[in-house]
N, C-alpha and C positions, 0 to 999 in steps of 0.2 A: 504494500500500500504506500502510495506516494503522499507525503505531507508537504504542503506548500506554506511558505512563510506569508505573512500578511501583505507584504509589498510585492509578491510575485504574481498576484492576480490583477488583471486589468480588463476593462470592457472590450478592448480590441477594436477591430475594424467594424464588426457588426454593430457594436454600441454607438460608434461614431456615425455610421450610416443611418441608423434609426433616428438619432438626435438631429442630424442634418436634414433628413426628410421631414421631420416634424417642423423644423425651422422654415423650410421652403413652403410647406403647406400653410403655416401660420402667416407668412408673408403674402401668399396668394389670397388667402381668406380676408386679410385686412385690406388688401388692394381692392378686392371685389366689394367689400362692405363700404368702403369710401365711395366707390363708383355708384352703388345703389343709394347711399345716403345723399349724394349730390343731386339725385333725381327727385327727391322729395321736395314738394313745394309747401312751405309752412305759411299759413296766413298771418299777416302782421296786424297790429292794432290799427294802423292807418288804413289798411284795406277794409277792415270791418266798418270804420266810420264812413267810408265812401259808399258802401252798400246801403247803409241806413239812411243816407241823405237822399238816395234815389227813391 
């Protein structure tokens, strides 16, 4: 049976790849969210006053 010291174990290439993919996915999700949020038109108080005057 092989016994490893505490410093001998590392996440390796697989761990780095998983974290990198999560980072890329997060970037793409935030980019998409900002695009969708910019499409939303929020009524302002000045717009409400104009509709009441008519």
